[in-house]
C-alpha positions in Angstrom: -24.4 -14.3 7.8 -26.1 -11.5 9.6 -29.9 -11.1 9.4 -32.7 -9.5 11.3 -32.5 -12.2 14.0 -28.8 -11.6 14.6 -25.5 -13.2 13.8 -25.0 -16.7 12.6 -21.5 -17.7 11.5 -18.7 -20.1 12.4 -15.2 -20.3 13.6 -13.8 -23.8 13.1 -16.0 -26.0 15.3 -17.3 -23.1 17.2 -20.4 -20.9 16.6 -21.3 -17.3 16.8 -24.8 -16.5 18.1 -26.7 -13.3 18.7 -30.2 -12.3 19.5 -31.0 -8.9 18.0 -27.8 -6.9 18.4 -26.4 -8.4 21.6 -24.6 -11.7 21.4 -21.5 -13.7 22.0 -18.6 -15.2 20.0 -17.2 -18.5 21.1 -13.6 -19.2 20.1 -11.2 -22.1 20.8 -7.5 -21.2 20.6 -5.6 -24.4 19.9 -2.3 -23.0 18.5 0.5 -21.6 20.6 -0.1 -18.3 18.7 -3.4 -16.9 17.5 -4.3 -13.7 15.8 -7.7 -12.7 17.1 -10.3 -9.9 17.1 -13.4 -9.1 19.2 -16.0 -7.6 16.9 -18.5 -7.0 19.8 -18.7 -3.9 21.9 -18.8 -4.8 25.6 -20.0 -1.3 26.6 -17.0 -0.8 28.9 -14.2 0.1 26.5 -13.2 -3.5 25.5 -10.2 -3.6 27.8 -8.1 -6.7 27.2 -8.2 -7.5 30.9 -12.0 -7.4 30.8 -12.4 -9.2 27.5 -10.3 -12.1 28.7 -11.4 -12.0 32.3 -13.0 -15.5 32.5 -10.9 -18.2 34.1 -9.1 -20.3 31.5 -8.9 -23.3 33.9 -6.3 -25.3 35.8 -2.9 -25.6 34.0 -3.8 -23.0 31.4 -1.5 -20.1 32.4 0.4 -18.0 31.5 -1.3 -16.5 28.5 0.3 -13.4 26.9 -1.5 -10.8 24.7 0.5 -8.8 22.2 -0.8 -5.5 21.0 1.2 -3.8 18.2 2.0 -0.2 18.8 3.2 0.7 15.3 6.8 -0.3 16.0 6.9 -3.2 18.5 4.5 -5.0 20.8 3.2 -4.0 24.2 2.3 -7.2 26.2 -0.2 -8.1 28.9 0.4 -11.5 30.5 -2.2 -13.3 32.6 0.0 -15.4 34.9 -2.9 -16.8 36.9 -6.7 -16.4 37.1 -6.2 -13.4 39.3 -2.8 -11.9 38.4 -1.8 -9.9 35.3 1.6 -8.4 34.5 2.3 -5.6 32.0 5.3 -4.7 29.8 5.5 -1.7 29.8 3.8 -1.3 33.1 2.0 1.9 32.1 -1.6 3.1 32.6 -2.0 3.0 28.8 -0.9 -0.6 28.6 -2.9 -1.8 31.6 -5.9 -0.3 29.9 -5.1 -1.6 26.4 -8.1 -2.5 24.3 -9.4 -5.1 21.8 -12.2 -3.1 20.2 -14.1 -3.9 17.0 -11.6 -3.0 14.2 -8.5 -4.0 16.3 -6.6 -7.3 16.5 -4.0 -8.8 18.8 -1.8 -11.9 19.0 -2.4 -14.3 21.8 0.3 -16.7 22.9 -0.2 -19.7 25.3 2.7 -21.7 26.6 1.0 -25.0 27.0 -0.6 -27.6 24.7 -4.2 -27.6 25.9 -6.6 -25.3 24.0 -8.3 -22.5 25.7 -11.9 -21.4 25.2 -12.8 -17.7 24.9 -16.2 -16.1 24.8 -16.6 -12.5 23.7 -19.9 -10.8 24.8 -21.3 -7.5 23.6 -23.3 -5.6 21.1 -23.0 -5.7 17.3 -22.1 -2.2 16.2 -24.6 -0.5 13.8 -24.7 2.7 11.9 -24.0 4.7 8.8 -20.4 5.3 7.8 -18.7 3.6 10.8 -15.0 4.1 10.3 -11.6 2.6 11.0 -8.5 4.7 10.2 -6.0 3.0 8.0 -2.4 4.2 8.6 -0.8 5.0 5.3 1.9 4.3 4.6 2.0 1.7 7.3 2.0 -1.9 8.4 -0.7 -2.5 11.0 -3.1 -5.0 12.5 -6.8 -4.6 11.8 -10.1 -6.5 11.9 -13.6 -5.9 10.5 -15.9 -3.9 12.7 -18.8 -6.2 11.9 -18.8 -9.9 12.9 -19.3 -11.4 9.5 -17.3 -14.0 7.4 -16.4 -12.8 4.0 -14.3 -11.0 1.5 -12.2 -8.1 2.8 -13.6 -5.8 0.1 -16.9 -7.3 -1.1 -18.3 -7.9 2.4 -16.2 -5.7 4.6 -15.9 -2.8 2.2 -12.1 -2.3 2.6 -10.5 -0.9 -0.6 -6.9 -0.3 0.3 -4.5 2.0 -1.5 -3.0 0.5 -4.7 -0.2 -2.0 -4.2 -1.2 -2.6 -0.6 -0.8 -6.2 0.7 -3.2 -8.2 3.0 -1.8 -11.0 5.2 -4.7 -13.1 6.4 -5.6 -16.6 7.6 -2.9 -16.9 10.3 -2.6 -20.6 11.3 -0.3 -20.2 14.2 2.8 -20.2 12.1 2.2 -18.4 8.8 -0.4 -16.7 6.8 -2.5 -18.8 4.4 -3.5 -15.9 2.3 -1.2 -13.1 1.1 -2.7 -10.9 -1.5 -1.7 -7.7 -3.3 -4.4 -5.2 -4.2 -3.4 -3.7 -7.6 -5.8 -0.8 -7.3 -8.4 -2.5 -9.4 -8.2 -6.3 -8.6 -6.6 -8.7 -6.2 -3.6 -10.6 -7.4 -5.2 -13.9 -6.6 -8.4 -14.7 -4.8 -9.9 -12.0 -2.6 -8.8 -12.4 1.1 -11.5 -13.9 3.3 -11.7 -12.8 6.9 -13.5 -14.9 9.4 -15.4 -13.8 12.5 -12.9 -13.4 15.4 -9.9 -13.1 13.1 -7.4 -10.3 12.6 -5.1 -9.5 9.7 -2.1 -7.4 8.7 -2.4 -4.7 6.1 0.7 -3.2 4.5 -0.8 0.0 3.2 1.1 1.6 0.4 -0.8 4.8 0.3 0.7 8.3 1.0 -1.9 9.5 3.5 -4.2 7.9 6.0 -7.5 6.7 4.7 -10.8 5.8 6.3 -12.2 2.3 6.1 -16.0 2.9 6.1 -18.8 0.4 6.8 -22.5 0.9 7.0 -24.5 -1.8 8.8 -27.9 -2.2 10.2 -29.1 -5.6 11.6 -32.7 -5.1 10.4 -31.6 -4.2 6.8 
């Protein structure tokens, strides 16, 4: 729920707090693989190396971040608190982002959970947009940090016969739904704060996912 006082929502046992439009999201990554998003704007481009700059703690490395490039994954691996490696080792990959509207996979190669805190500003405005590649199979997240239905809350109406894969639990997707063009084939996919999802868009041309949001409205 987002109100005039800010953001109040939940991710498992963690909470999301915000005062006015600046806040933070706490997440605990327990699974070996997680599909995450950062729906706060850090004001510095939301580079993955900045978003995940806090020390994870002793024994909690390496952690690898997988960003889909439309065909395969570019990876950024934090091998220690101070050292990152990149594949490919390009300027573009070293500056890879996790902005509101984007999502990435995170893999940790140890049993202990890691805690992550995203800090930044809740985006506001009329007709904020995220481009949906059509046809295409891509990772996305809502721009606004709210729990709720992908269409009723987040205002995404995909092209007819598109499929949403949501609720990644570290192994599989708990919700796979087809949008017929008028209704969901099953319950509407629910997207939580800090989560990403796949969309297999069956359209013929790119479409804009538009959202209008003001904290004080």
